[in-house]
SERO-4910 file (N, C-alpha, C, O; in steps of 0.05 Angstrom, whole numbers):
BEGIN
 pado doro    nc1    nc2    nc3   cac1   cac2   cac3    cc1    cc2    cc3    oc1    oc2    oc3
  Unk    A    950    501    501    971    504    474    975    522    460    959    527    442
  Unk    A    999    537    463   1009    550    441   1018    553    417   1042    548    416
  Unk    A   1008    559    399   1017    557    374   1051    545    370   1056    524    358
  Unk    A   1069    561    382   1094    561    384   1097    514    400   1113    498    390
  Unk    A   1086    510    414   1088    488    414   1089    466    394   1081    472    371
  Unk    A   1095    446    397   1094    430    375   1071    398    378   1069    379    394
  Unk    A   1061    404    358   1036    382    342   1043    353    358   1063    346    346
  Unk    A   1038    338    373   1033    313    372   1035    288    337   1014    279    327
  Unk    A   1058    283    328   1045    267    297   1058    301    288   1075    295    271
  Unk    A   1059    315    290   1052    334    265   1060    336    239   1083    345    241
  Unk    A   1053    332    209   1063    338    200   1069    356    176   1068    357    152
  Unk    A   1074    369    198   1079    391    174   1099    412    199   1098    416    223
  Unk    A   1123    422    169   1144    435    191   1135    460    215   1148    464    235
  Unk    A   1111    475    207   1121    489    232   1083    479    247   1066    473    231
  Unk    A   1078    480    275   1062    470    284   1035    496    275   1014    487    265
  Unk    A   1037    522    279   1011    538    263    998    521    234    975    513    233
  Unk    A   1017    519    213   1005    515    202    990    485    196    971    479    181
  Unk    A   1008    471    215    995    444    220    956    454    222    934    450    211
  Unk    A    968    466    240    930    487    258    911    496    240    888    490    237
  Unk    A    929    519    225    908    527    201    902    503    185    878    500    179
  Unk    A    918    486    176    908    464    160    879    454    171    858    462    161
  Unk    A    879    429    198    865    429    208    827    448    202    805    440    197
  Unk    A    844    482    207    821    499    210    813    502    185    791    514    186
  Unk    A    819    497    162    811    503    141    791    478    138    769    477    128
  Unk    A    802    462    147    796    431    146    763    422    160    759    398    157
  Unk    A    746    434    170    724    438    187    697    456    177    693    479    170
  Unk    A    683    431    182    652    442    157    660    462    160    682    453    165
  Unk    A    662    481    161    645    512    178    654    516    161    639    519    142
  Unk    A    678    517    157    703    534    139    695    532    110    693    549     93
  Unk    A    691    501    109    692    484     83    656    502     66    654    519     48
  Unk    A    636    489     80    616    503     82    607    522     73    588    521     57
  Unk    A    621    549     84    608    566     74    625    576     50    613    592     35
  Unk    A    663    565     41    665    586     21    655    571    -15    654    582    -36
  Unk    A    649    530     -4    626    522    -23    607    529    -29    597    521    -50
  Unk    A    588    551    -10    562    560    -13    578    589    -32    567    593    -54
  Unk    A    590    600    -28    599    617    -44    610    617    -59    612    637    -72
  Unk    A    621    599    -64    634    587    -97    610    581   -114    605    601   -127
  Unk    A    591    557   -119    571    563   -126    550    581   -131    533    582   -149
  Unk    A    557    596   -110    529    611   -113    537    642   -135    524    661   -145
  Unk    A    570    633   -133    574    665   -168    587    651   -184    600    665   -200
  Unk    A    590    622   -189    614    622   -209    609    615   -238    624    611   -257
  Unk    A    571    616   -232    556    611   -262    571    644   -278    582    643   -301
  Unk    A    570    660   -267    582    691   -273    606    689   -274    618    708   -264
  Unk    A    620    671   -283    649    678   -295    650    661   -325    651    637   -331
  Unk    A    650    679   -337    638    667   -374    681    666   -376    697    683   -368
  Unk    A    687    638   -390    722    630   -408    723    655   -434    708    662   -452
  Unk    A    751    662   -423    756    689   -444    778    702   -414    786    698   -390
  Unk    A    780    720   -440    807    745   -423    789    765   -397    794    771   -374
  Unk    A    761    771   -421    750    797   -413    741    794   -382    731    772   -374
  Unk    A    744    816   -364    738    813   -334    721    826   -340    724    837   -362
  Unk    A    699    830   -326    688    846   -313    669    856   -292    655    839   -280
  Unk    A    668    882   -287    665    885   -260    642    878   -235    638    884   -211
  Unk    A    631    864   -252    620    844   -228    644    829   -214    647    824   -190
  Unk    A    652    825   -225    686    805   -228    689    820   -188    682    817   -165
  Unk    A    702    836   -204    724    841   -172    700    848   -156    692    832   -140
  Unk    A    692    865   -160    657    858   -138    652    836   -113    642    835    -91
  Unk    A    667    813   -137    650    782   -116    677    770   -106    682    754    -88
  Unk    A    690    783   -122    724    780   -107    723    794    -71    728    785    -48
  Unk    A    712    825    -88    721    832    -56    712    823    -31    722    823     -8
  Unk    A    678    811    -48    668    796    -27    690    780    -10    705    784      9
  Unk    A    685    762    -27    713    730    -33    726    743     -7    719    735     16
  Unk    A    748    767    -11    775    776      5    769    776     41    779    763     59
  Unk    A    735    809     40    731    799     69    725    778     87    723    777    112
  Unk    A    721    759     66    695    740     81    725    734     79    737    749     93
  Unk    A    741    716     67    764    702     71    779    721     87    787    699     97
  Unk    A    792    741    102    812    750    117    799    755    147    810    756    169
  Unk    A    760    759    138    743    753    166    765    719    181    783    717    198
  Unk    A    744    691    159    763    679    188    790    683    183    797    669    202
  Unk    A    814    690    171    834    691    180    843    695    209    856    685    227
  Unk    A    826    716    204    829    728    238    816    725    252    816    738    273
  Unk    A    800    707    249    789    681    271    810    651    269    806    631    284
  Unk    A    823    653    256    850    639    273    859    643    276    872    626    288
  Unk    A    874    672    272    889    693    288    893    700    313    911    707    328
  Unk    A    872    695    312    853    710    347    847    681    366    843    678    391
  Unk    A    848    659    343    842    637    360    867    634    372    866    636    397
  Unk    A    897    627    359    921    622    362    936    651    369    960    647    369
  Unk    A    931    671    374    945    693    393    961    700    383    982    710    392
  Unk    A    951    690    343    973    711    337    977    729    320    971    720    298
  Unk    A    986    759    318    981    780    291    972    764    273    965    740    276
  Unk    A    970    789    238    964    774    216    998    772    205   1006    753    192
  Unk    A   1018    798    215   1040    797    206   1051    772    211   1062    759    194
  Unk    A   1046    765    240   1074    744    241   1052    717    232   1065    699    221
  Unk    A   1027    712    234   1019    684    217   1030    693    183   1038    676    167
  Unk    A   1029    723    174   1038    693    145   1074    718    156   1073    733    136
  Unk    A   1088    724    166   1115    704    175   1127    685    171   1147    683    158
  Unk    A   1111    664    186   1122    643    191   1110    631    166   1123    615    152
  Unk    A   1087    637    160   1081    622    131   1095    621    109   1108    602    100
  Unk    A   1092    639    101   1138    649     88   1158    636     98   1172    620     87
  Unk    A   1160    645    126   1189    622    139   1190    576    120   1204    561    107
  Unk    A   1162    579    132   1153    551    115   1155    542     94   1162    519     86
  Unk    A   1147    561     82   1148    561     49   1173    561     36   1176    557     12
  Unk    A   1192    565     53   1225    568     40   1224    530     56   1220    515     37
  Unk    A   1225    516     80   1217    501     85   1216    469     78   1232    451     76
  Unk    A   1188    474     76   1183    450     91   1161    453     53   1144    469     45
  Unk    A   1173    430     40   1153    414     15   1122    416     14   1105    425     -2
  Unk    A   1122    406     30   1095    396     29   1071    421     45   1047    423     43
  Unk    A   1087    436     58   1072    460     70   1068    477     51   1047    489     50
  Unk    A   1087    482     32   1093    497     10   1075    494     -4   1059    513     -7
  Unk    A   1073    474    -15   1051    473    -38   1019    489    -21   1008    511    -26
  Unk    A   1013    465      1    984    467     16    989    502     16    972    515      4
  Unk    A   1000    509     24   1011    541     34   1001    559      8    984    577     10
  Unk    A   1012    553    -12   1014    567    -46    981    557    -50    972    576    -63
  Unk    A    962    540    -47    943    531    -56    921    556    -39    907    572    -52
  Unk    A    921    557    -19    917    572     -2    902    606     -9    883    618    -16
  Unk    A    939    607      6    943    633     -3    939    640    -41    929    662    -46
  Unk    A    945    624    -63    931    643    -95    895    648    -91    879    663   -102
  Unk    A    894    629    -71    864    638    -86    849    674    -74    829    687    -82
  Unk    A    872    681    -51    863    705    -52    880    725    -77    868    746    -80
  Unk    A    892    723    -86    899    737   -116    878    725   -132    870    702   -133
  Unk    A    870    753   -147    856    759   -161    856    745   -179    836    731   -177
  Unk    A    867    740   -198    880    719   -220    862    699   -216    840    692   -225
  Unk    A    875    691   -200    883    651   -183    841    659   -180    823    649   -194
  Unk    A    839    674   -163    816    676   -159    783    665   -187    762    651   -188
  Unk    A    795    680   -199    792    684   -228    784    664   -238    762    660   -246
  Unk    A    804    647   -238    810    620   -250    793    596   -232    784    577   -244
  Unk    A    790    596   -204    788    578   -190    758    580   -196    746    560   -204
  Unk    A    745    609   -191    718    602   -206    706    599   -226    682    596   -225
  Unk    A    725    599   -259    719    586   -288    722    565   -274    701    562   -260
  Unk    A    738    549   -271    735    524   -257    710    506   -247    703    485   -256
  Unk    A    700    519   -225    678    519   -205    657    515   -234    642    496   -241
  Unk    A    660    533   -244    635    532   -263    635    509   -293    616    498   -303
  Unk    A    655    509   -299    672    476   -311    654    462   -298    633    453   -308
  Unk    A    663    459   -271    647    431   -263    622    433   -253    610    412   -256
  Unk    A    608    451   -244    589    452   -223    559    470   -245    535    472   -237
  Unk    A    568    479   -272    550    501   -265    522    483   -288    497    486   -285
  Unk    A    538    466   -310    518    453   -311    496    433   -287    472    436   -294
  Unk    A    496    422   -273    485    419   -250    474    434   -239    454    424   -229
  Unk    A    477    464   -232    462    474   -228    438    491   -240    417    503   -235
  Unk    A    455    483   -259    434    500   -289    399    483   -284    377    491   -279
  Unk    A    416    448   -288    386    432   -278    377    439   -263    353    442   -266
  Unk    A    393    451   -228    373    440   -212    358    483   -218    334    488   -221
  Unk    A    369    493   -217    349    521   -222    323    513   -242    300    519   -240
  Unk    A    337    497   -261    308    486   -286    286    474   -275    263    477   -281
  Unk    A    303    452   -244    279    441   -233    262    451   -208    243    440   -198
  Unk    A    275    478   -200    271    498   -182    249    508   -199    230    498   -188
  Unk    A    244    516   -210    227    543   -236    206    510   -237    193    508   -217
  Unk    A    204    496   -249    182    475   -255    156    468   -234    132    464   -236
  Unk    A    179    468   -209    172    460   -180    146    491   -173    122    492   -167
  Unk    A    168    513   -180    140    544   -182    128    545   -195    104    550   -191
  Unk    A    137    540   -217    111    535   -225     78    520   -215     56    530   -211
  Unk    A     90    488   -213     73    478   -198     56    490   -184     32    491   -190
  Unk    A     65    500   -163     62    496   -140     24    512   -145      1    507   -138
  Unk    A     42    539   -168     30    574   -176     11    557   -180     -9    566   -168
  Unk    A      3    533   -194    -10    523   -215    -27    516   -194    -48    529   -191
  Unk    A    -22    491   -173    -44    482   -145    -57    510   -128    -78    516   -117
  Unk    A    -27    524   -135    -44    543   -115    -73    564   -128    -94    572   -118
  Unk    A    -66    566   -146    -97    590   -162   -108    573   -176   -121    585   -194
  Unk    A   -111    532   -180   -133    512   -179   -158    524   -146   -181    532   -141
  Unk    A   -128    518   -129   -142    514    -91   -162    546    -86   -182    547    -72
  Unk    A   -145    577   -106   -166    593    -98   -193    598   -115   -216    605   -112
  Unk    A   -178    589   -133   -217    576   -159   -236    577   -142   -251    595   -135
  Unk    A   -232    547   -134   -236    529   -115   -260    545    -89   -284    546    -83
  Unk    A   -232    555    -80   -255    558    -54   -286    593    -62   -307    600    -53
  Unk    A   -271    600    -78   -283    622    -90   -302    603    -99   -323    607    -87
  Unk    A   -303    593   -108   -324    595   -128   -353    563   -112   -375    556   -120
  Unk    A   -328    552    -80   -345    543    -58   -365    566    -41   -388    563    -32
  Unk    A   -351    588    -42   -364    621    -26   -379    621    -46   -400    614    -36
  Unk    A   -384    624    -76   -401    642    -85   -424    619    -73   -438    622    -53
  Unk    A   -424    595    -92   -443    580    -71   -450    582    -47   -468    598    -43
  Unk    A   -442    573    -34   -448    578      1   -468    606      3   -490    606     14
  Unk    A   -453    632    -14   -467    660    -15   -502    648    -23   -519    642     -7
  Unk    A   -503    649    -58   -530    634    -66   -537    625    -46   -558    635    -37
  Unk    A   -527    607    -32   -549    579    -15   -550    598      4   -565    584     18
  Unk    A   -547    621     18   -543    636     34   -569    658     31   -584    664     49
  Unk    A   -571    668      1   -586    687     -2   -611    677    -14   -630    692    -14
  Unk    A   -612    642    -28   -648    634    -26   -654    626      5   -678    620      5
  Unk    A   -645    624     29   -656    622     47   -666    645     49   -691    648     47
  Unk    A   -644    677     56   -668    699     73   -693    711     45   -713    724     49
  Unk    A   -682    703     20   -710    707     -4   -729    701     10   -750    713     14
  Unk    A   -721    671     20   -757    641     36   -769    656     61   -793    657     67
  Unk    A   -748    669     76   -753    677    100   -766    696     91   -787    689     81
  Unk    A   -760    726     91   -775    734     72   -796    738     68   -806    757     80
  Unk    A   -815    720     46   -828    713     46   -851    695     67   -875    697     63
  Unk    A   -846    688     76   -859    682    102   -859    692    109   -880    691    121
  Unk    A   -843    720    118   -843    744    135   -873    758    126   -884    769    145
  Unk    A   -888    758    100   -892    784     91   -912    780     98   -918    757    107
  Unk    A   -940    810     94   -966    809     95   -977    793     91   -989    776    104
  Unk    A   -973    802     56   -991    778     38   -988    743     43  -1005    726     36
  Unk    A   -960    735     56   -957    701     50   -986    705     80  -1010    699     84
  Unk    A   -969    718     89  -1006    720    130  -1029    717    105  -1038    697     94
  Unk    A  -1034    736    102  -1060    744     88  -1067    719     72  -1088    709     80
  Unk    A  -1051    705     47  -1057    685     44  -1068    659     54  -1086    645     44
  Unk    A  -1054    656     76  -1053    638     92  -1084    643    107  -1097    624    115
  Unk    A  -1091    661    108  -1117    668    130  -1137    659    113  -1151    642    123
  Unk    A  -1143    665     85  -1156    654     68  -1162    627     63  -1181    619     49
  Unk    A  -1144    611     76  -1148    582     72  -1166    578     86  -1190    573     83
  Unk    A  -1143    585    118  -1166    577    140  -1192    586    146  -1208    575    161
  Unk    A  -1200    619    124  -1231    614    125  -1248    604    111  -1272    604    116
  Unk    A  -1233    592     87  -1248    572     72  -1249    548     82  -1264    531     73
  Unk    A  -1235    546     99  -1242    511    105  -1256    520    132  -1258    498    143
  Unk    A  -1263    533    146  -1289    536    162  -1312    540    147  -1313    555    128
  Unk    A  -1337    522    159  -1360    531    154  -1375    546    153  -1386    544    176
  Unk    A  -1391    571    135  -1412    589    132  -1428    573    160  -1427    549    168
  Unk    A  -1444    600    173  -1465    598    187  -1491    587    170  -1505    571    184
  Unk    A  -1500    592    142  -1521    568    133  -1513    552    137  -1525    541    155
  Unk    A  -1487    534    126  -1475    496    129  -1488    493    159  -1508    480    159
  Unk    A  -1480    502    180  -1490    499    204  -1512    502    212  -1517    493    234
  Unk    A  -1537    518    195  -1555    503    201  -1570    488    202  -1585    476    218
  Unk    A  -1561    488    162  -1574    471    152  -1572    444    159  -1589    427    154
  Unk    A  -1535    436    178  -1534    414    190  -1561    410    212  -1579    394    207
  Unk    A  -1561    421    229  -1573    425    245  -1607    419    243  -1620    408    260
  Unk    A  -1613    426    224  -1646    424    219  -1641    389    203  -1662    377    203
  Unk    A  -1617    376    192  -1628    359    180  -1631    333    200  -1645    313    202
  Unk    A  -1600    352    219  -1612    334    252  -1641    334    268  -1644    321    288
***
């Protein structure tokens, strides 16, 4: 179906706008921009001043938006020039479409983009701050647990090494010449002398 063919139960004057609404409402599109807004909104302070960082973030947003718009135009087989032309024409003839398109296209305007990011900060900033604090707390706890495990592992390793050293010392002692000589002397003391054997024979 081309973009020129009317959609069944179309609620907008131009079926291309109807498809655009469906495209933007897709979860993939919504999720991508939601994550972008939440990632950067806390950098936008209230006030008249605009930092250089605002411009850089806006440029990232514009590239991302234009990329998705190009994807939509390729899907519907229309050029960007034709797309904007039809959107402009719809804005003058369709009140509902005009309201929607004004909201969508205004987000690409830098001042409107900054205002949107400030609104997002106001709505979600506190929640995001709490999430960061919770994440920091979890990271600290994980670090403490990892340190305790490492310390315990090192202690067990030292105890194991000490036990192995004791076994080696005992084995060395048993294998030494002096230990064998001492064992021999004990054996000689236990053996009856010649005199003791003779006296035992006379007694019989």
